[in-house]
C-alpha positions as CSV (number, residue, x, y, z in Angstrom):
1,M,-8.4,-1.5,-35.7
2,A,-10.0,1.1,-34.3
3,L,-8.4,1.9,-30.7
4,N,-10.4,3.7,-28.1
5,I,-9.2,5.0,-24.6
6,V,-11.3,5.4,-21.7
7,I,-10.1,7.7,-18.6
8,M,-12.6,6.7,-15.2
9,A,-12.2,10.5,-13.9
10,A,-15.8,10.5,-12.1
11,G,-15.0,9.8,-8.5
12,K,-15.2,12.4,-5.8
13,G,-12.4,11.6,-3.7
14,T,-13.9,12.4,-0.3
15,R,-10.6,11.7,1.7
16,M,-9.0,14.6,-0.3
17,K,-11.1,16.9,1.8
18,S,-11.3,19.4,-1.0
19,A,-13.8,21.0,-3.3
20,T,-11.5,20.5,-6.3
21,P,-12.0,17.3,-8.3
22,K,-9.9,14.5,-7.2
23,V,-8.5,14.1,-10.8
24,L,-7.8,17.9,-10.8
25,H,-5.2,17.6,-8.3
26,K,-1.9,19.1,-9.1
27,L,1.2,16.7,-9.8
28,A,4.6,18.6,-10.2
29,G,2.4,21.7,-11.6
30,R,-0.2,19.4,-13.8
31,S,-3.6,18.0,-13.3
32,L,-3.6,14.0,-12.2
33,L,-6.0,13.6,-15.5
34,A,-3.5,15.9,-17.5
35,H,-0.7,13.6,-17.0
36,V,-2.8,10.4,-18.1
37,L,-3.7,12.3,-20.9
38,K,-0.5,13.2,-22.1
39,R,0.9,10.3,-21.6
40,C,-2.0,8.5,-24.1
41,E,-1.1,11.0,-26.8
42,P,1.6,8.8,-28.4
43,L,-0.8,6.2,-28.8
44,S,-3.1,7.9,-31.5
45,A,-6.5,6.4,-30.9
46,N,-9.7,6.5,-32.7
47,A,-11.7,8.4,-29.5
48,R,-10.6,10.0,-26.6
49,I,-13.4,9.6,-23.8
50,V,-13.3,10.8,-20.4
51,I,-15.8,10.0,-18.0
52,T,-16.5,12.6,-15.7
53,G,-19.2,12.7,-12.7
54,H,-17.9,14.5,-9.6
55,G,-17.0,18.2,-10.1
56,A,-18.1,17.4,-14.6
57,E,-17.6,20.6,-15.4
58,Q,-14.6,21.9,-13.3
59,V,-13.1,18.4,-15.3
60,E,-14.0,19.0,-18.5
61,A,-13.5,22.8,-18.5
62,A,-9.8,22.0,-17.5
63,V,-8.9,19.6,-20.2
64,Q,-10.7,20.3,-23.2
65,A,-8.3,18.9,-26.0
66,E,-9.1,18.5,-29.9
67,G,-10.3,14.8,-30.3
68,L,-11.5,14.6,-26.6
69,S,-15.0,13.7,-25.8
70,F,-17.0,13.4,-22.1
71,V,-19.3,11.1,-21.0
72,R,-21.1,11.8,-17.1
73,Q,-21.5,8.9,-14.4
74,M,-24.7,10.4,-12.6
75,P,-25.0,9.1,-10.4
76,Q,-21.5,7.2,-9.5
77,L,-22.7,3.4,-9.4
78,G,-19.1,1.3,-10.0
79,T,-16.3,1.4,-12.4
80,G,-18.7,-1.0,-14.6
81,H,-21.9,1.6,-14.4
82,A,-18.8,4.1,-15.5
83,I,-18.0,2.1,-18.6
84,Q,-21.7,1.6,-19.1
85,Q,-22.4,5.2,-19.8
86,A,-18.9,5.2,-22.4
87,V,-20.5,2.4,-24.6
88,P,-22.1,4.6,-27.4
89,A,-18.8,6.7,-27.7
90,L,-17.1,3.5,-28.3
91,V,-16.2,3.2,-32.1
92,G,-15.0,-0.1,-34.2
93,D,-14.8,-3.3,-33.3
94,G,-11.3,-3.1,-32.0
95,T,-9.6,-2.3,-28.6
96,T,-10.7,-0.4,-26.0
97,L,-8.2,0.5,-23.5
98,I,-9.3,1.7,-19.7
99,L,-7.3,3.9,-17.6
100,N,-8.0,5.7,-14.1
101,G,-7.6,9.6,-14.2
102,D,-6.1,9.5,-10.9
103,V,-3.3,7.1,-11.5
104,P,-0.8,9.8,-13.7
105,L,2.4,8.1,-13.9
106,I,1.1,5.0,-15.6
107,E,4.0,4.2,-18.6
108,T,3.3,4.8,-22.4
109,S,5.1,1.7,-22.8
110,T,2.9,-0.1,-20.4
111,A,-0.5,1.1,-22.3
112,K,1.2,0.3,-25.8
113,A,1.8,-3.7,-24.2
114,L,-1.9,-4.1,-22.6
115,I,-3.1,-2.8,-26.3
116,D,-0.9,-5.0,-28.5
117,A,-1.2,-8.0,-26.2
118,C,-5.5,-7.3,-26.5
119,A,-4.8,-7.4,-30.2
120,G,-9.0,-7.0,-30.0
121,H,-9.4,-10.7,-28.8
122,A,-8.2,-11.2,-25.7
123,L,-8.5,-9.5,-22.3
124,V,-5.9,-7.8,-20.8
125,L,-5.3,-6.8,-16.8
126,L,-2.6,-4.5,-15.9
127,T,-1.2,-6.1,-12.6
128,V,1.5,-5.2,-10.2
129,D,3.7,-6.9,-7.5
130,L,3.1,-4.9,-4.6
131,A,5.3,-5.3,-0.8
132,D,1.9,-4.3,0.8
133,P,-1.3,-5.9,-1.5
134,T,-3.5,-4.9,1.3
135,G,-7.0,-3.4,-0.3
136,Y,-6.3,-4.3,-4.0
137,G,-8.1,-7.3,-5.7
138,R,-5.9,-10.3,-6.1
139,I,-4.8,-12.0,-9.4
140,I,-5.6,-15.4,-9.8
141,R,-3.8,-17.6,-12.5
142,N,-4.0,-20.7,-14.2
143,A,-0.9,-23.0,-12.7
144,D,-0.7,-24.5,-16.1
145,D,-0.7,-21.6,-18.8
146,G,-0.2,-18.8,-16.4
147,G,-3.6,-17.1,-17.7
148,V,-5.8,-15.1,-15.3
149,L,-8.8,-17.2,-13.6
150,A,-10.4,-14.9,-11.7
151,I,-9.5,-11.2,-9.4
152,V,-10.6,-12.1,-5.3
153,E,-11.4,-8.4,-4.1
154,H,-9.8,-8.4,-0.8
155,K,-12.4,-8.9,2.0
156,D,-12.8,-11.7,-0.1
157,A,-9.9,-13.8,-0.1
158,T,-9.2,-16.7,1.8
159,P,-6.1,-16.6,3.9
160,E,-4.0,-18.7,1.4
161,Q,-4.9,-15.9,-1.2
162,R,-4.2,-13.2,0.6
163,L,-0.4,-14.1,0.6
164,I,-0.8,-13.6,-2.8
165,H,1.2,-10.3,-3.7
166,E,0.3,-10.0,-7.2
167,G,-2.8,-7.1,-7.6
168,Y,-5.3,-5.9,-9.8
169,S,-4.2,-2.0,-10.6
170,G,-7.9,-1.2,-12.3
171,M,-6.6,-0.2,-16.1
172,M,-7.2,-3.1,-18.8
173,A,-7.6,-3.4,-22.3
174,A,-10.2,-5.4,-23.7
175,P,-11.7,-6.5,-27.2
176,T,-14.2,-3.7,-28.1
177,A,-17.2,-5.4,-29.0
178,A,-17.1,-7.9,-26.1
179,L,-16.8,-5.5,-23.5
180,K,-19.9,-3.8,-25.0
181,R,-21.7,-7.1,-24.4
182,W,-19.8,-7.8,-21.1
183,V,-21.1,-4.4,-19.6
184,G,-24.5,-5.2,-20.4
185,Q,-24.8,-8.0,-18.3
186,L,-23.4,-6.5,-15.1
187,S,-25.3,-6.8,-12.2
188,N,-25.2,-5.1,-8.9
189,N,-26.2,-7.8,-6.6
190,N,-23.6,-7.0,-4.0
191,A,-23.1,-5.2,-0.7
192,Q,-22.4,-2.3,-2.5
193,G,-25.5,-2.2,-4.7
194,E,-22.4,-1.1,-7.4
195,Y,-21.5,-2.8,-11.1
196,Y,-18.4,-4.0,-10.9
197,L,-16.1,-4.0,-14.3
198,T,-13.8,-6.8,-12.5
199,D,-16.8,-9.0,-12.5
200,I,-16.2,-9.3,-16.6
201,V,-13.1,-11.3,-15.8
202,A,-15.4,-14.3,-15.1
203,M,-17.6,-13.6,-18.1
204,A,-14.5,-13.7,-20.7
205,V,-13.0,-17.0,-18.7
206,A,-16.7,-18.4,-19.3
207,E,-16.7,-17.7,-22.9
208,G,-13.4,-19.4,-23.4
209,L,-11.2,-16.0,-24.4
210,P,-8.0,-15.5,-23.4
211,V,-7.5,-13.6,-19.9
212,L,-3.8,-12.2,-19.9
213,G,-1.8,-10.4,-16.9
214,I,0.7,-7.9,-17.7
215,K,2.8,-6.8,-14.8
216,A,3.3,-2.9,-14.6
217,H,7.5,-2.3,-14.4
218,N,7.1,-0.6,-10.9
219,E,4.5,0.1,-8.1
220,T,4.7,4.1,-8.6
221,E,3.3,3.6,-12.4
222,V,0.2,2.5,-11.0
223,L,-0.2,4.3,-7.8
224,G,-3.5,6.1,-7.2
225,V,-4.3,9.2,-5.2
226,N,-7.0,9.3,-2.3
227,D,-5.5,11.7,0.0
228,P,-3.3,14.5,0.5
229,V,-0.9,12.4,1.6
230,Q,-0.8,9.7,-1.1
231,L,-0.3,12.9,-3.6
232,A,2.5,13.7,-1.5
233,Q,4.3,11.2,-1.9
234,L,3.7,10.3,-5.3
235,E,5.0,14.1,-6.2
236,R,8.2,12.8,-4.4
237,A,8.3,9.6,-6.4
238,F,7.3,11.4,-9.3
239,Q,10.1,13.8,-8.8
240,A,12.7,11.6,-7.9
241,Q,12.3,10.3,-11.6
242,Q,12.9,13.4,-13.3
243,A,15.7,13.7,-11.1
244,E,17.4,11.0,-11.7
245,G,16.9,11.2,-15.4
246,L,18.5,14.1,-15.5
247,M,21.4,13.2,-13.7
248,R,22.0,10.2,-15.9
249,A,21.8,12.5,-18.6
250,G,25.2,14.9,-17.3
251,V,23.1,17.6,-15.0
252,R,24.8,17.5,-11.4
253,L,22.1,18.2,-8.4
254,A,23.3,18.7,-4.8
255,D,20.8,16.9,-3.5
256,P,18.1,14.9,-5.9
257,T,15.6,14.7,-3.1
258,R,15.5,18.4,-3.0
259,F,15.0,19.1,-6.2
260,D,11.2,20.0,-8.6
261,L,10.5,20.3,-11.9
262,R,7.1,21.6,-13.0
263,G,7.2,21.6,-16.7
264,T,10.3,20.9,-19.4
265,L,14.1,21.4,-18.8
266,T,16.4,21.5,-21.4
267,H,20.0,21.3,-20.8
268,G,23.5,21.4,-22.0
269,Q,26.7,20.0,-20.6
270,D,28.0,20.6,-17.6
271,V,25.1,22.1,-16.0
272,E,24.8,22.3,-12.1
273,I,22.0,23.1,-9.6
274,D,22.0,23.7,-6.0
275,V,19.3,22.3,-3.4
276,N,15.5,23.5,-3.5
277,C,15.5,25.0,-6.5
278,V,12.2,24.8,-8.8
279,F,11.9,24.6,-12.1
280,E,8.4,25.8,-13.9
281,G,7.0,25.6,-18.0
282,Q,10.0,25.6,-20.3
283,V,13.1,26.1,-19.1
284,T,16.3,26.0,-21.2
285,L,20.0,25.8,-19.4
286,G,23.0,26.3,-21.6
287,D,26.3,24.6,-21.2
288,G,28.3,25.1,-17.9
289,V,25.2,27.3,-16.0
290,R,25.4,27.2,-12.4
291,I,21.9,28.0,-10.2
292,G,22.4,28.3,-7.1
293,A,20.5,27.3,-4.3
294,N,16.5,28.7,-3.7
295,C,15.8,29.6,-6.7
296,V,12.9,29.5,-8.9
297,I,12.6,29.6,-12.4
298,R,9.9,30.0,-14.8
299,N,9.7,30.2,-19.0
300,A,13.3,30.8,-19.3
301,T,16.3,30.5,-21.3
302,I,19.8,30.7,-19.8
303,A,22.6,30.7,-21.8
304,A,25.9,29.0,-21.7
305,G,28.5,30.2,-18.5
306,A,25.8,32.3,-17.2
307,R,25.6,32.3,-13.2
308,I,22.2,32.4,-11.4
309,H,23.1,33.5,-7.5
310,E,21.2,31.8,-4.6
311,F,17.5,32.9,-4.2
312,T,17.0,34.8,-7.4
313,H,13.0,34.2,-9.1
314,I,12.8,34.4,-12.7
315,D,9.3,34.7,-14.3
316,G,9.2,34.9,-18.1
317,E,5.4,33.9,-17.9
318,A,4.3,34.0,-21.3
319,A,6.3,36.6,-22.8
320,G,9.7,34.6,-21.7
321,A,12.6,35.4,-20.0
322,S,16.5,35.7,-21.1
323,V,19.7,35.5,-19.7
324,G,23.2,36.1,-22.2
325,E,26.3,34.1,-21.9
326,G,28.3,34.9,-19.1
327,A,26.0,36.8,-17.3
328,L,25.5,37.1,-13.0
329,I,22.1,36.8,-12.1
330,G,21.5,37.7,-8.0
331,P,21.2,37.1,-5.6
332,F,17.9,38.0,-4.4
333,A,17.2,39.0,-7.7
334,R,13.7,39.3,-10.1
335,L,13.8,39.3,-14.2
336,R,9.8,39.4,-15.0
337,P,8.2,38.5,-18.5
338,G,10.2,40.6,-21.4
339,A,13.5,40.2,-19.3
340,Q,16.1,39.9,-22.0
341,L,19.7,40.3,-20.7
342,G,22.7,40.2,-22.9
343,A,26.0,38.6,-22.6
344,D,28.3,39.2,-19.3
345,V,25.3,41.4,-18.0
346,H,25.4,41.5,-14.0
347,I,21.9,42.0,-12.0
348,G,22.7,42.0,-8.3
349,N,20.8,41.9,-5.1
350,F,17.3,43.3,-5.0
351,V,17.0,44.4,-8.8
352,E,14.2,43.8,-10.4
353,V,13.7,43.7,-14.0
354,K,10.5,43.8,-16.3
355,N,10.1,43.7,-20.2
356,S,13.5,45.2,-20.5
357,T,16.4,44.7,-23.0
358,L,19.6,45.0,-21.5
359,A,23.0,44.9,-24.0
360,K,26.3,43.3,-23.5
361,G,28.1,44.4,-20.1
362,A,25.1,46.2,-18.5
363,K,25.5,46.4,-14.6
364,A,23.1,47.2,-12.2
365,N,24.2,45.5,-9.0
366,H,22.2,46.8,-5.9
367,L,18.6,47.8,-4.9
368,A,17.2,49.1,-8.3
369,Y,14.3,49.0,-10.9
370,L,14.2,48.7,-14.6
371,G,11.1,48.7,-16.4
372,D,10.0,49.0,-20.0
373,A,13.8,50.1,-20.8
374,T,16.2,49.5,-23.3
375,V,20.0,49.4,-22.0
376,G,22.3,49.8,-23.9
377,E,26.1,48.5,-23.4
378,R,28.4,48.9,-20.8
379,V,25.4,50.6,-18.7
380,N,26.3,51.2,-15.1
381,Y,23.0,51.4,-13.4
382,G,22.9,53.0,-9.6
383,A,21.6,51.3,-6.0
384,G,18.6,52.7,-5.2
385,S,17.4,54.0,-9.0
386,I,14.2,53.6,-10.8
387,T,12.9,53.9,-14.4
388,A,9.1,55.2,-13.8
389,N,7.6,53.7,-16.5
390,Y,3.7,54.3,-15.4
391,D,1.8,57.7,-15.3
392,G,-1.1,56.1,-13.6
393,A,-3.0,55.2,-17.0
394,N,-0.1,54.0,-19.7
395,K,3.3,52.5,-19.8
396,H,6.5,54.5,-21.0
397,R,9.3,53.3,-22.3
398,T,13.5,54.9,-21.2
399,T,16.1,54.1,-23.7
400,I,19.2,54.3,-22.2
401,G,22.5,54.6,-24.7
402,D,25.6,52.6,-24.5
403,D,28.4,53.7,-21.5
404,V,25.8,55.7,-20.0
405,H,27.0,56.1,-15.5
406,V,23.1,56.8,-14.0
407,G,24.3,57.0,-10.1
408,S,22.6,56.1,-7.1
409,N,19.0,57.3,-6.1
410,C,17.7,58.5,-9.4
411,V,14.2,58.7,-11.2
412,L,14.2,58.1,-14.5
413,V,10.4,59.4,-15.6
414,A,9.6,58.0,-18.8
415,P,9.4,58.6,-21.6
416,V,13.2,59.4,-21.9
417,T,16.3,58.6,-23.7
418,L,19.7,59.3,-22.4
419,G,22.3,59.7,-25.1
420,N,25.7,57.5,-25.5
421,G,28.3,58.5,-22.9
422,A,25.6,60.5,-20.5
423,T,25.9,60.8,-16.8
424,I,23.5,61.2,-14.5
425,G,24.4,62.6,-11.0
426,G,23.3,60.6,-7.9
427,G,20.0,61.7,-6.6
428,S,18.6,63.2,-9.5
429,T,15.2,63.2,-11.4
430,I,15.1,62.9,-15.2
431,T,12.6,64.3,-17.2
432,K,14.0,65.3,-20.1
433,D,15.8,63.4,-22.6
434,V,19.8,63.9,-22.2
435,N,22.1,64.3,-24.9
436,P,25.3,61.9,-25.1
437,G,28.0,62.9,-23.6
438,D,26.3,65.2,-21.6
439,L,25.8,65.3,-17.3
440,A,22.5,65.6,-15.4
441,V,22.5,66.8,-12.4
442,A,19.6,68.6,-11.3
443,R,16.5,67.6,-9.8
444,G,13.1,67.8,-11.9
445,K,15.2,69.6,-14.7
446,Q,18.2,68.3,-16.6
447,V,21.5,70.6,-16.5
448,A,24.3,69.9,-19.2
449,L,27.8,70.6,-18.7
450,T,29.3,70.7,-21.8
451,G,32.8,69.5,-22.4
452,W,32.7,67.4,-18.6
453,T,34.7,64.1,-18.8
454,R,34.3,62.0,-16.9
455,P,37.5,60.6,-14.4
456,A,39.1,57.9,-15.6
457,K,38.7,55.1,-13.4
458,K,42.0,53.9,-11.3
459,R,43.1,50.3,-12.5
């Protein structure tokens, strides 16, 4: 049996007071419409149709996907008029599911329940029990069998009908063949001069077709967005759901009301996350990871036992970033795309790492920059030191061997290689390669002191 999914996304959303089409406003880093499409993916529809109108070009460009088609509603003359535009794109004689593009938290299981109840022969409405149903159409049911008799708009409801707390969500599943027939019979003979999709309920009742009402799991599932206040409220509701899911899976959140997940967070056991942390894109946290307060982590993998101290910013972008087992990062550190840190690496306050690999035990604890560098094991990189990796036209790479010691306030002018065990004296500008074990102390040129031995560390 063919399944059509139609998503209504033509509304202007004037109360948003924004040039951005309403369905493209962001919830947890993804557009409202993208959330709806994501939740429809498991339903395996034969046709997925988005009805656009206001800002149609923007909407269509933003949500391009395989198997997705668009129809335009110009002008916007009501929900029934919107479905009239979609009729030529509907396939088969099975079921058509109608969703709203600004209602992003509809559960996949709820959408499937509508489809299953319709089964190509019943009109099925998604309803919801509301604490305050003001403004919602009321569901009038048959007292004998519970079937839906009508939807009465709030402004038209009697005082007794306004006591009903079951409202219509604006979403339904209908037999495709009947839907085509019904919307062709709609009239705009009303005060608004619009074609209302809800008028098909009376048509179905008149034809003797079953009209059913399935209730959403909760009010959040059917909440739409009409203004910035509602968008912010929905954001917090969604974040609360995500936080609860993580905590039930074992993640310890210091305060779930101060947590934001705007992507996917995969985690191991015994993970702790402090307040005001934001996770975006694809983030993986290994066993025993600790995330300090006020961190932003995007597209990164953090291995077991690592500690990300407060106010650290990790943004892997497309290239990604990784932190090895037992590493210590921050506070106030920044890891940029291509930062690949090995086990037990230390990156301290006001240190920036970009497109660089640091091997096991390497340390840059203060006020430093490592860009386009390959850093060996147990390297100590001094405060105020930088890799000068850009000559104004091209990027160049710096290679630092194992056990190298770079003093404070050094400039390593790439391309340059520091051999294993070399030492760079504080304040040096290195423009040439340094041989393994040598000491470089001059500015502008290197001076090698053969036979020099680094003093042993005090125990």
